[in-house]
C-alpha positions in Angstrom: 34.8 18.4 7.9 33.9 14.9 8.7 30.4 16.1 9.0 30.3 18.2 6.1 31.4 14.9 4.2 28.6 12.6 5.1 26.3 15.5 4.4 26.6 16.0 1.4 27.3 12.2 0.4 24.0 11.6 1.8 22.5 14.1 -0.3 24.2 13.1 -3.1 23.0 9.5 -2.4 19.3 10.6 -2.1 19.5 12.7 -5.1 20.6 9.3 -7.3 18.6 7.4 -5.4 15.8 9.7 -6.6 16.5 10.0 -10.4 17.1 6.0 -10.2 13.9 5.3 -8.9 12.1 7.6 -11.4 13.4 6.1 -13.9 12.4 2.6 -12.6 8.6 4.0 -12.4 9.1 5.2 -16.0 11.1 2.0 -17.6 9.2 -0.9 -15.4 5.6 -2.0 -15.2 4.8 -5.1 -13.7 8.3 -6.9 -14.1 11.3 -6.5 -11.4 12.1 -3.3 -10.0 15.6 -1.1 -10.6 18.0 -2.9 -9.9 16.7 -6.2 -9.6 16.6 -9.4 -11.8 14.2 -12.6 -12.3 15.6 -15.7 -11.2 15.5 -16.8 -14.5 17.3 -14.6 -15.9 20.8 -15.7 -17.0 23.8 -14.3 -14.7 26.7 -12.7 -15.5 30.0 -13.9 -14.6 30.8 -12.1 -11.5 27.3 -11.2 -10.7 25.5 -11.6 -7.5 23.5 -14.5 -6.8 20.0 -14.8 -6.4 18.9 -14.7 -3.0 19.0 -18.0 -1.0 15.9 -16.7 1.2 14.2 -16.4 -2.2 14.7 -19.4 -3.5 13.4 -21.0 -0.5 10.2 -19.0 -0.1 9.4 -19.5 -3.9 9.2 -23.3 -3.2 6.2 -22.3 -0.5 5.1 -19.1 -0.6 1.9 -19.3 1.3 3.7 -21.0 4.2 7.6 -19.5 4.5 8.1 -18.6 8.5 9.7 -15.5 8.2 8.3 -14.3 5.0 5.1 -13.4 4.0 3.3 -13.4 0.9 2.1 -10.4 -0.7 1.8 -10.9 -4.4 -2.1 -9.6 -4.6 -1.7 -6.2 -2.1 -3.4 -3.4 -3.2 -6.5 -2.6 -5.3 -7.4 -5.6 -7.5 -5.3 -7.7 -6.1 -2.5 -5.7 -7.5 -3.8 -4.2 -11.1 -1.1 -1.9 -12.8 -4.2 -0.3 -13.6 -6.9 1.8 -12.4 -10.3 1.9 -13.5 -11.2 5.1 -15.8 -15.1 5.5 -15.6 -16.5 8.3 -18.1 -16.0 11.7 -16.9 -19.7 12.8 -15.3 -18.7 16.4 -14.0 -16.2 19.1 -14.0 -16.2 21.1 -10.6 -15.8 24.7 -12.2 -20.1 24.0 -13.7 -20.7 23.7 -10.0 -19.5 26.7 -9.5 -15.9 26.3 -8.4 -13.2 28.5 -9.0 -9.9 28.0 -9.7 -8.0 30.9 -8.8 -8.2 30.5 -4.9 -9.7 33.6 -4.5 -13.4 31.4 -2.8 -14.0 28.6 -1.1 -14.4 25.9 -3.4 -15.2 23.1 -1.0 -19.1 22.9 -1.3 -18.7 22.6 -5.3 -16.6 20.4 -5.1 -18.7 17.9 -2.9 -21.7 19.1 -5.2 -19.8 17.3 -7.8 -19.0 14.2 -6.1 -22.5 13.8 -4.6 -23.8 14.0 -8.3 -21.4 11.5 -9.6 -22.3 9.4 -6.3 -26.0 9.7 -7.5 -25.4 8.9 -11.1 -23.7 5.3 -9.9 -20.0 6.9 -10.1 -17.7 8.6 -12.5 -15.2 10.9 -13.3 -15.1 14.5 -11.5 -12.6 16.5 -13.2 -10.9 19.6 -11.1 -9.1 21.1 -14.1 -5.6 23.1 -13.4 -5.6 25.7 -11.2 -5.9 26.5 -7.4 -9.1 25.8 -5.9 -9.3 27.1 -2.1 -11.2 25.0 0.5 -12.5 25.8 3.5 -14.2 22.2 4.3 -13.6 18.3 3.9 -13.4 17.1 0.5 -15.5 13.8 1.1 -15.6 10.8 -1.4 -18.3 8.9 0.2 -19.9 7.3 -2.8 -18.2 3.7 -4.7 -17.3 4.6 -8.3 -16.1 8.1 -8.2 -12.5 9.6 -8.8 -11.7 12.8 -7.9 -9.3 13.8 -11.4 -7.0 16.5 -11.1 -4.8 17.6 -14.1 -1.6 16.4 -12.4 0.1 17.3 -8.9 2.1 20.1 -10.7 -1.0 21.6 -12.1 -4.2 21.1 -9.8 -4.0 22.3 -6.1 -6.2 22.3 -3.7 -5.7 24.8 -0.7 -6.8 23.5 2.7 -7.5 26.2 4.8 -9.2 24.7 8.0 -7.7 22.0 10.3 -10.2 18.7 11.6 -10.4 20.3 14.9 -12.1 23.6 13.1 -14.3 21.6 10.3 -15.5 19.0 13.2 -14.3 19.2 16.7 -11.6 18.4 19.2 -11.0 14.3 18.9 -10.3 12.8 21.9 -8.5 9.4 22.7 -11.1 6.6 23.5 -8.1 5.7 25.9 -7.9 8.4 27.5 -5.7 11.5 28.5 -5.6 14.6 26.6 -4.2 13.5 23.2 -5.9 14.3 19.9 -6.8 11.3 17.9 -6.2 13.7 14.6 -3.0 12.8 15.3 -3.7 9.4 13.7 -7.4 9.6 12.3 -9.2 12.0 9.6 -8.2 13.5 6.1 -9.1 16.6 4.6 -9.6 14.9 1.5 -11.5 11.7 3.3 -12.6 8.6 1.2 -15.3 6.6 3.4 -18.5 5.0 2.8 -21.3 8.3 3.7 -23.5 6.2 6.3 -19.7 4.8 7.9 -18.6 8.8 7.8 -21.4 10.5 8.9 -21.5 8.5 12.0 -17.9 9.0 12.9 -18.4 12.8 12.4 -21.4 12.7 14.5 -19.9 10.4 17.4 -16.4 12.9 17.4 -19.3 15.5 17.9 -20.7 14.1 20.6 -17.8 13.0 22.4 -18.2 9.6 22.1 -14.6 8.5 20.8 -15.7 5.8 18.2 -14.0 2.7 17.4 -13.3 2.9 13.4 -13.1 0.1 12.0 -15.6 -2.2 9.8 -17.8 -3.1 12.1 -19.0 0.5 13.6 -18.4 2.8 16.3 -18.7 0.5 19.0 -18.0 -3.0 17.1 -21.3 -4.5 17.0 -22.9 -3.5 13.2 -22.2 -6.6 11.7 -24.4 -10.4 11.2 -22.9 -13.3 11.4 -23.1 -15.1 7.9 -21.5 -18.9 9.2 -18.9 -20.5 10.9 -15.8 -21.2 9.3 -14.3 -25.2 9.6 -10.9 -25.4 10.4 -8.0 -24.1 8.0 -4.2 -23.1 7.4 -2.8 -19.6 6.1 -1.9 -19.7 2.8 -5.5 -21.9 2.0 -7.7 -19.7 -0.5 -10.4 -22.3 -0.7 -12.3 -22.6 2.7 -15.5 -24.6 3.9 -17.9 -23.5 5.8 -21.0 -24.1 7.5 -23.8 -22.6 5.8 -22.8 -20.3 2.4 -26.3 -19.8 1.4 -26.0 -16.2 2.4 -23.1 -15.7 0.4 -22.7 -14.6 -3.3 -19.3 -14.6 -5.5 -18.1 -11.1 -5.7 -19.1 -9.7 -2.4 -16.9 -9.0 0.1 -17.2 -10.3 3.9 -15.4 -9.9 6.9 -13.2 -12.9 8.6 -13.7 -12.0 12.5 -10.9 -14.7 14.2 -11.6 -14.4 18.1 -8.8 -15.1 20.2 -9.3 -17.4 23.1 -8.3 -17.0 26.7 -4.8 -18.3 26.6 -4.1 -16.0 24.1 -3.0 -18.0 21.5 -4.0 -16.1 18.4 -1.8 -13.1 19.8 1.1 -16.1 20.0 0.2 -17.5 16.3 0.2 -13.7 14.9 3.7 -14.1 16.6 4.9 -17.1 15.5 4.4 -19.6 17.9 6.8 -21.4 20.2 8.1 -20.9 23.5 8.8 -17.4 23.8 5.2 -16.0 22.5 3.7 -18.6 25.2 5.8 -17.4 28.1 4.7 -13.3 27.0 2.6 -11.8 29.4 -0.4 -11.0 27.3 -2.6 -10.3 30.0 -2.2 -6.4 31.3 -1.9 -5.5 27.2 -5.7 -3.6 27.0 -5.0 -1.7 24.2 -3.7 -5.0 22.3 -6.6 -6.7 23.4 -9.1 -4.2 22.3 -8.0 -4.9 18.5 -9.2 -8.7 18.5 -10.9 -10.3 17.8 -8.6 -9.9 14.2 -11.1 -8.8 11.4 -10.0 -9.1 7.8 -12.3 -8.3 4.9 -12.1 -10.1 1.5 -13.7 -10.4 -1.4 -15.0 -14.1 -2.6 -14.4 -15.0 -6.1 -16.6 -18.6 -6.4 -19.3 -20.4 -4.1 -19.0 -23.9 -4.7 -21.8 -25.9 -2.2 -20.0 -24.9 1.1 -16.7 -24.2 -0.5 -15.4 -21.0 -0.9 -13.0 -19.1 -2.8 -11.2 -16.2 -1.9 -9.4 -13.5 -3.5 -6.5 -13.5 -1.4 -5.1 -16.5 0.7 -5.8 -17.0 4.7 -3.2 -14.8 6.7 -3.8 -16.7 9.6 -4.8 -19.9 10.7 -8.6 -21.0 11.2 -8.7 -23.1 14.7 -11.9 -24.5 16.8 -10.5 -22.4 19.6 -10.9 -19.0 17.9 -14.3 -19.0 17.0 -13.6 -18.0 13.2 -17.4 -16.6 11.6 -17.6 -15.1 8.5 -19.7 -11.8 8.9 -21.1 -8.6 7.4 -19.2 -6.0 7.7 -20.3 -2.1 7.2 -20.8 -1.3 3.7 -17.3 -0.5 2.2 -16.4 2.1 -0.4 -15.4 0.5 -3.2 -13.6 1.4 -6.7 -13.3 4.8 -5.9 -10.1 7.3 -6.1 -8.1 10.6 -6.1 -5.5 11.5 -9.0 -3.9 14.1 -10.4 -3.4 16.8 -7.4 -1.6 18.2 -4.3 -3.6 19.6 -1.6 -1.5 22.0 0.3 -2.4 22.8 3.9 -2.4 25.8 5.4 1.4 26.5 6.4 1.3 26.7 10.7 3.9 25.0 12.7 3.9 21.2 13.5 1.9 20.8 16.6 3.6 19.2 20.2 3.4 15.5 19.8 -0.2 13.7 19.8 -1.8 17.3 19.7 -2.2 17.5 16.4 -5.3 19.6 15.2 -5.6 17.9 11.6 -4.0 19.7 8.7 -4.6 15.8 7.9 -3.8 14.6 3.8 -5.6 11.8 2.4 -6.7 9.1 4.0 -9.4 5.9 3.3 -11.1 4.5 5.7 -13.5 1.3 5.4 -12.0 1.7 2.2 -11.6 -1.7 -0.4 -10.2 -1.6 -3.6 -9.7 2.3 -3.5 -6.4 4.3 -4.3 -4.5 7.5 -4.9 -2.1 8.2 -7.3 -0.3 11.1 -8.5 -1.3 13.0 -5.1 1.2 15.2 -3.4 0.2 16.3 0.2 1.8 19.6 1.7 2.6 21.0 4.9 0.5 17.8 7.1 0.4 17.3 10.1 -0.5 13.7 9.0 0.0 13.1 5.3 -1.7 9.8 3.9 -3.8 7.7 6.1 -5.2 3.7 6.2 -7.5 3.2 8.2 -9.5 0.1 8.5 -8.8 0.0 5.1 -7.6 -3.1 2.6 -7.0 -3.7 -0.4 -6.0 0.1 -1.5 -3.5 1.3 -3.9 -1.4 4.6 -3.2 0.7 5.1 -6.0 3.4 7.8 -6.8 2.4 9.9 -3.7 4.7 12.6 -2.6 4.6 14.4 1.3 6.4 17.3 1.2 6.8 21.2 3.6 7.3 21.9 6.7 7.0 18.0 7.8 4.4 15.7 8.9 4.0 13.6 12.2 2.9 10.3 10.1 4.0 11.1 6.6 1.8 7.7 6.1 0.1 5.7 8.5 -1.4 2.6 8.6 -4.0 1.1 11.2 -6.9 -0.1 13.0 -6.8 -3.5 11.3 -5.4 -2.4 7.3 -4.6 -5.1 5.8 -3.4 -6.4 2.1 -2.6 -2.6 0.7 0.0 -1.5 -1.4 2.4 1.6 -1.0 4.7 1.8 -4.2 6.5 4.5 -5.9 6.1 6.9 -2.5 8.9 9.7 -1.6 8.6 11.8 2.0 11.0 15.1 1.5 13.1 16.6 4.1 11.4 19.1 5.8 11.5 22.7 4.8 11.7 24.1 8.0 13.1 23.3 11.5 11.0 20.8 13.8 9.6 22.3 16.6 10.2 21.7 20.2 8.6 18.7 21.5 7.5 17.5 18.2 8.1 14.2 16.9 8.5 12.2 13.2 8.1 9.1 12.8 7.8 7.8 8.7 5.8 5.0 7.2 3.8 3.8 10.0 1.9 0.3 10.7 0.1 -0.8 13.6 -3.1 -2.2 15.3 -2.8 -6.2 13.8 -2.4 -4.6 10.3 -1.1 -7.6 8.2 0.1 -8.3 4.8 0.7 -4.4 3.6 3.6 -3.8 1.2 5.9 -0.5 0.9 8.0 -0.7 -2.3 10.0 1.8 -4.2 10.7 4.7 -1.8 12.6 7.5 -1.3 12.6 8.8 2.2 14.9 12.0 3.1 13.6 11.5 6.5 11.7 9.5 8.9 11.9 6.0 9.7 10.6 2.4 9.5 7.4 3.0 12.4 5.5 0.5 14.3 3.3 1.3 17.2 3.5 -1.5 18.6 0.2 -3.1 18.5 1.5 -6.3 17.1 1.5 -5.5 13.4 2.4 -9.0 11.1 3.3 -10.0 7.8 4.2 -6.6 6.5 7.0 -6.1 3.7 9.0 -3.0 3.1 11.3 -3.6 -0.4 13.6 -1.3 -2.1 14.0 1.5 -0.1 16.1 4.3 -0.2 16.2 5.9 3.8 17.9 8.4 6.0 17.0 6.7 9.1 16.2 10.3 11.3 12.6 9.2 13.0 11.8 7.8 15.9 8.7 5.2 16.1 6.0 5.5 19.1 3.7 3.2 20.7 1.8 2.7 24.4 3.2 -0.3 26.4 0.4 -1.4 26.6 -0.4 -1.8 22.7 2.2 -5.0 23.2 4.8 -6.0 20.6 6.5 -4.1 18.4 6.3 -6.7 15.9 4.8 -10.0 15.1 5.5 -12.8 12.8 7.3 -12.9 9.1 8.2 -9.0 9.0 10.5 -8.6 6.1 12.8 -5.5 4.8 14.5 -6.5 2.1 16.7 -3.9 -0.1 16.9 -1.4 1.8 19.9 1.6 1.9 19.7 3.3 5.0 22.4 6.9 4.6 23.0 7.4 8.0 24.0 4.2 9.3 21.3 3.7 11.8 20.3 0.7 12.7 16.8 1.6 14.6 13.7 -0.4 13.4 15.5 -1.1 10.1 17.2 -3.9 10.9 15.3 -6.1 13.0 16.7 -9.4 13.4 17.3 -9.0 16.6 14.2 -7.7 17.7 11.3 -9.2 15.1 10.1 -12.9 15.5 10.5 -15.3 12.7 11.2 -12.0 10.3 14.0 -11.6 7.7 16.1 -9.3 7.4 17.6 -9.0 3.8 20.1 -6.9 1.8 20.1 -3.8 4.0 23.4 -1.4 4.7 25.7 -1.6 7.3 24.2 0.1 10.4 24.8 0.2 13.7 22.7 1.3 17.3 22.2 4.6 17.8 19.8 7.2 19.1 16.2 5.0 20.1 17.2 1.6 20.9 14.4 -1.2 21.1 15.2 -4.6 23.0 13.0 -7.9 22.0 9.4 -8.7 23.5 10.4 -11.9 23.4 12.8 -13.4 25.2 14.6 -16.5 24.0 15.2 -17.7 20.3 13.5 -15.1 17.7 14.0 -17.4 14.6 15.2 -14.6 12.4 17.3 -14.7 9.0 19.8 -12.1 8.2 21.1 -12.6 4.4 23.2 -10.2 2.3 24.0 -7.9 5.3 26.2 -4.7 4.2 25.2 -5.0 0.6 21.5 -3.9 -0.6 22.6 -3.8 -3.8 23.6 -8.0 -4.4 19.9 -8.7 -3.7 18.5 -10.7 -6.2 15.3 -10.0 -6.6 15.6 -6.5 -5.9 12.3 -5.7 -4.8 10.2 -8.8 -3.2 7.5 -7.8 -3.9 7.9 -7.5 -8.0 8.9 -10.5 -7.6 6.4 -12.3 -5.6 4.0 -10.9 -7.9 5.5 -13.4 -10.7 5.3 -16.3 -9.5 2.8 -18.4 -10.4 0.9 -19.7 -7.4 -2.8 -20.5 -9.3 
């Protein structure tokens, strides 16, 4: 009877959380989220006080030791509105049928390509079911694929990426399938970059996937950068002659032989200095750290950036501003469901690629009101930055990665998201992760979410300065990660106002694991299942506040509170 009572309670809490989240989405814009209050709002007698951590952070938002400043995460620095380019195509005019009777992928791709040739625009996918037997490629900037709403327009995907492109092995060896963490049946990536990736996979030359090409050699140095501090928005360069206002450039920050950059990303101090970085071959393959950013002004040798610097700039790290592969910008997918043909989930790391929507080498792109069903991996950010995923849902038979964020993905915003409980039991040998971040990815935000399954996954790879806030989770997933990928967490990882329904601590209560981190306002939890130990021995310099009282957190949503700060 005790188990039955707990199941009913958790289901009831999840239903309540979903209803509250939906009401909050309808009722709130850029202000504070559901159940939160501005520090300026009068406090009724007996009401919880504004968080001490918040008051401390607000005094020095760019340099706080445990909490990252993420108030400008997302497309157009966190804009509430997405661009609405004029309609230039209707897929039915290109031969797509909305009754599911024929392959509509060629027609949809022709319409998208035509919009790209015109310099951008919206491609309409009216209500109905469209069978797709190929990848949908959004490879031109300023192109939006818009359905009639996720409940009215469905793309039904009959094939997987292994069938469409071929097997994709891992550059780290073994018999793993890289379709377990890469690629999408709707794939948003610049045309030349996407073509080079597909050609390399078909040739079995397993590529690197980031901003500087398959071998990380496709860039040209523009200028050296003078020393600066994390949080600075203005930097001085050696020569700004080749940099223009409005341009997206890449900061490449190299490590030194003593790995002081990795120590800096982990908060510094004796614990990180004592850590053995030398055998972390997978982690070391992620450096130099690559951070794309838009330059908002150029005055002499001074550049102003769209976002504050994520790390210090020190002479020993040989920091350069360089070119990068031409990014996809201003493109999105809206108002549709992508449903894969329902097949059993594959054994762990052997996914065939029934994948959903993936953004790669994309900047200022988005998904809105998109559902992915029956996918191996549902929403992906791979070397993607400044993108927003809003009102996204994962449903169906269960995903390996409902959300993955990897390979130097930064400054992204995932908000108003939902991961539904699997509709069929998990086959033996499979794994469920959740909201994943890895591979030196930084300053990403997960806000206002409901997770009926999964966990707060990292795959090691030293992700740092990320935020998860105002989330309800039935914490029943596991994290992955190769030991050669290094620590689970770097510094300034923050979990803020998290309701845990099954009392499991793993990967949510991180004050005993993550260095220079903040765990603020989470449910009372206990250790069971997968239990981790700290990667760094010694003082972790972590903060724990309002433990067991998520309902008392003020502000309730740390990202939205940061958006309200005046930090000009």
